[in-house]
N, C-alpha and C positions, 0 to 999 in steps of 0.2 A: 368151503375149502379154507384151510389154514396154511400159512406159509412161514417157514423158518429159515433164516440165514445164519449159518455158523461160520464166523470169520476168525480164522487163526492168523492174526496179524504177523506178517513177515515170516511165515512158516517155511516156504520153499528155500532151498539152500544149494550150495555147491557140494560136490563130492570131496570128502576130507580125508587126508592121510590118516589122521588119528582115529577115524571110524572105518578103517579098512577100505578106503576109497568109496565110501557110501555117503549119502546125505543123511541128515538127522531123520527125515521121513522114511528113508530106506532102512535105517538102523532101529528105529523105535518099534515097539510092539503096538500095532494099531488095528486091532480086529474090527473095530466099529467103523473106522474110515474105510477099511478094505471091504467091509460088508456093503457100504454105500457105493463104492466104486464098482463092485461086481454087479450090482442091481440097478445102477443109475440109468435113467432114461437117456441122459446125455452126459458123457464123460470125456474130458479133454483138457485143452489149455486155452487160456484167455489172456489177452493183453489189457491190463487195467491202467497202464500209464501211457497216455498218448504221446507221440513224438513231440518234442519241444517243451514238455512240462516236466518239472522235477519229480523224481520217484519217491514222493513222500506219502505218508499216511493220509494227508489231506486229499491229495489227488486220488489215491487208491480207494479210500472209503467213499468218496463221492461216486466213483464208478461202481463200487459194490452195491450201493443203494440206488443205482439206476439213474444217476445224474451224469450227463456228458461233461467231463471235466473241461473240455475245450470251450464249453459254453458258460459254465457256472463257477469255475475256479477263479478266485481273486486273492488267494493267499491263505496261509494256515491260521495265523493268529486271530483274524476276525471270527473264525468258527469257535475258537476257544473263548473269545470274549462273550459270545452268545451263551456259552455254557455256564459261565460264572456270573451272568446277569449284568454285564457291562454294556451300556447303550452306546452305540457309535453314531456320530453325527457327520454330516457332509464335511469332508476335509480331514477327518480323523484317519490316521494310519496307526495300526496296531502292530506290535512286535512281541513275539514270544520271548520271555525272559527266563532262561534257565539259571538255576543255582548250580555252579560247577566247581570242580576242584582243579586248580592250576598247579603245575609242578615245574621243576627245573631239570633240564638235561642238556649238557654241553653248552651252558650259558644261555640256552633258549628257554623261553617260557612255553610250556607245552600244555595241551588239554589232557590232563591226567584222568579225569572222570567227568563225563558229560552230565551226570546225574547226582554228583556229590554223594555217592554211595547209596543211591535210591533213598535219599533222606526222607524221614517221615513228614507227613503234612503238618503235624503239630510243631516240629522243630523248624520246618521251612517257613511256616507262617510267621513265627517269631523273627526269623532272619529277614524275610522280605519286608516285614513291617519296619524293621530297623533301617533298611535301605530306603523305604518309602519316606520315613520321618526325616531322613537326612537329605535325600536327593530329589524328592518331588519339587517341581517348580511349575510355573505357569506354562501350560502346553505340554508338560511331560509328567504323566501320572502313572504310578505303579499300582497294580492290583494283585493281591494274593490269589493263588490257584491251589493246585493239589501237588503234593510231593515236591519235586524239583521244578515243576512247570508253572510259570507265572506270566504276567502280562504287563506291557507298557503301552499306554495310549499316548500317541504323539500328535497333538492337534496341529493341523496344517503341515504335517510332515511330508517327506518325499517317499512315495511308495516304490520308487524305482531305485532306492539305495541298494547297494549290493551287500548281502550278508551270507554267512555260511552256517549250516547246521552244526552244532558242536559234536554230534556223534559221527560226523564225516571226517573229523580231524583228531580222533582219539590217538594220543601218543605223539601228535605232531605239534610243531611250533605254531602258535596262534598268530604271530605277527603278520604273515602273508594273508591271513583270513579275517582280519579286523574289518568292520564296516567300511565301505568306500562309496564315494559319490556325494552329490550335493546334500549337505546336512549331516553327513556321517560323523563330522567332528563332534557333534553334540552327543551322539551315541557312544563314541569312543571315550569321551570325557566321563560319561556315566559308568561305563565299564571299569575304567581306571579308579574312579572315586569309590566305587562299591568295595574295592579291595580293602581300603582303609576302614570302611564301616564294618566289614565282616571279620577283619584280621583278629581282633581279640574278643570277639563276642562270646559270652558264656556258653552258648549252645555249641559253638565250634570247639571250645576247650573241652567240653564234656565228650564230644564225639572223638576227639583225639585221644582222650583218656581211655575210651572204650575200644580204641584201635580202629575207628571208622574214619572215612574220608571227611574232612571238614569242607564246608561250602566257602571257598575263598574268593569267589567273584561271581558277578552276574555275567550272562552272555546273551546278547540281543540278536534275534534272527527271525525269519519266517514272517516278514512284514506283509501287510495287505490291507484292503479296504472292505467294507461290508458288502457281501454278495447280494444279488437279487435272485432268489430261487422260488420256483413254485413249490407248493406243498406236495407231499407224497400223494395225497388224495387228488389234488389237481392234476398231477402228472400221470398217475396210474389208476385212480379210482378206488384206492384202498386206504385203510387206516393202519397205523403201525406203532410199534414200540421199539425202543433200542436200549440195550443194557451194556454199559461199558464203564471202566474206571478212568477213562481218558477224556479230558475236556474237549479235545478236538472232535471226537466221535459224538459226544453229547451235543456239541455245538451244531454239527450237521443235523442231528435229530431235532434240535430246536428250530432251525430254519425250515426243516421239512414238516414241521408241526406234528412230529411223532411224540408219543408219550415217553419221555426220558426218565427212566427208572433208576433210582439210586439203591444199590444193594449193600447192606451192611457187610463190612469186611472185604469189599472189592478194592484191591490195591494196584492192579496193573502189573503185578509181578508173580513169582512162583507161589507166594503165600496168599494169593487172592482167594476169594470165596467162590470157587467154581460151582459147587452144588447150589449155592444161593442164587447165582446168576441164572442157572437153568430153571429153578423153581419159580422165580419171579417172572421169567420170560414166558413159561408155559401158562402160568396163571393169567398173564396179561392177554393171552389169546382168547380169553372169555369175553373180552370187550373190544378186540381189534382183529384185523385180518392177518397181519404179518408181524413177526418179531425178529430182531437181529441181536445175536449174542456176540459181542466183540471180546476176544481174548488177546491181551497184550503181552503176556509172558513169552510167547513164541517169538515176538519181535525183540523184546528187551534182552533176552538171552543171546540173541544174535549180535546185538550191539556190545554186550559184555564180552563176547568172543570165546565162550567156553562151550565146546561141543556137548559135553556130558550134561550141562544144564539145559541146553536146547532140546536134547533127546528127552530129558525129563519133562520139559514143557509140552512137547508134542504128545508124550504118553498121557500126561494129565489132561490135555485137550481131548484126546481120544476117549479115555475112560470116564472122566469126570464131567465132560460136557457132551460129546457126541453120543456116548453110550447112554447117558442119563436122558438126553433128549429123545433118543430112539425108543426108550421105554415109556417115558411120560407122555409123549405126543400121541400115544395110542388112545388116550382119552378122547381125542378127536378122530373120527373115523376117516375123514378125508383130509390129507395134508400133502404138502410138497416141501422138500428140504433142499437147500443149496448150501454146499460146503465149498469154501474157497478162501483165498487170502487177498490182501490188498496189493502186495508186492513181495518179493523175496528180501530177506535180510541175511545174506551169507556170512557165516562165521569168519571166513578167511579175510574179509574186507571190513566187517563190523559196521556196515551201513547198507542202505537200500540200493536196489538195482531196478531197472525198468523191464527186466525179463518177464515173460509170461508166467502165469501161475496155474497150477492144476485146479480144476473145478469138477463138481459132480452134482447132478440134480436127480433126486430120488422122488418117485411118486408112489403114494400108498396103495394105489389101485393095482400095482403090479410089482410083487416082490420076487419075481423069478430072476435067475441069473442071466443077465444079458451080455455081460462083458467077461466071459470065461478067461481066467488067467491074469486078469488085471487086478492091481492093487492101487491104493491111493499114494502114489509117488510121482515125482517129476518125470521120470523116464516112462513109466507106464501110461501116464496121461498123454505124453508126447506121442507115444506109439499108437494111441487110439485114432490118430489122424483127424480128430475134431479140433479145430482152432477157431476161436472167436476173436477177430481182430479188434473189435470195439467192446471191451469188457463190460461197459455199462449196459450193454444190451442183454446181459444175462438176466437182469431183473424182468424184462419182458418175456424171456424164455421160461423163467420160474413161474410167472403168472399165466403162462400159455398165451401170451400176446405177442407172438413172434412176428 
C-alpha cells in the first residue's frame, strides 16, 4: 500500500463579497478535489490547531504528518534550522528572520510587506549576508535561508520572549508588536540596526527601479528550541518523503527522518513547479511508503489578500497537483490519498486562524460514489457531520490504524 498526503497550505477561507459571498474553494473550478470528496472513504472537518497553540504552519504541519502538536511543538524556527543544516545546542534559541518592507502611514511605521515582494533567494541571500557581516556578534548569528525566510540563532537566549508574526500585522503599526520580555532589547537593536544596513544596498536600489518592494528591515519572530521527536518510522512503522519549497516543512521532514526532496523550480508561490513536485513525489514512492506534497501558494495568496490570486492557486492545486497525482498514482495498484490543509488563511484578515479544515481520504479499492451531492468545500465538509477533534489522528486513519 502506498500513501499520499496532498496539503494545500492555508486553503480554507471565509465567504467573500468580491466572490459573490463564496469562498475561494467554492468559486474555483476543482473537478479533481470534488472527485475525491464524492468517493472519499471519510470526508469531513478536522481541527489541526489545538487550543492554546498558535495557528501557524508549524503547528498545523506537525498535525498533518501525525505528530500531536501539544507534545512535540517547541516553536517554528528550530524546524527551519534543521532544514538549512544549522545545528542547535542546549541553550540555543532560534528566531525566524524575515526580510520585510516597512512603510509610513500617519507618522506610524507600518508593516507594508511581510515578504519584501516575495524577494528572490538570490537577492535575499545577498541582503541577509550584508546583515550578517554587520550585525553578527558573539551569541547572535544570522543564517541565510530561502526567499524572505532566514534565521537567527541566539545562544543562551530567552525562548519566552514575546514576538509577532509579520503577516499578522500587514498594514499595521509595528510599534506595539516589537519583541518584548527579557532580552528583547537585543532583538529590537538588531531590527533597528538592520535598516541602516539595508537602506542603500544595491539590491534594494535595483528592486525600486523595477517597481518592486525593497527589503528595508529584518523582522524577528517564531522563537523556539530544538524539539525531540520520534521518526515517522518509529511512530507509525512507515518510511516517507516530503516535498515542499518551505524550510519549515522540510525541517519537520528532517526531524521525522523522511526523505526531504528538493525540486528544481519550487518557489512556494504561484510560479512554483507544481508538475515537478508531483513527479518527484510519485517517483519517491518506489522506495518509501508515504509521500507528502506541500503546496504553499494557497497560503501565500491568502496573506497577500487578493481573492483572484487565491482562486488561481486553488485551481492550480486541483489541476496541476491533485489531478496529476490521481493519474500517476495508478502506477501503484493499492493506494490511499489524504487531501487537507494545515489551517485556514482567510483573505479578509490575511493571516491564519484556528478554524477546522476540510479533509478527505480516498482508497483505491473502492471508487464508487459514497458522498452523493458533496464537493470539496468548507460547507460541504461541515455538512458531512464527520468531525475529527484531534487533526493529528488523521494520519492513523489514512494508514488504517484508527
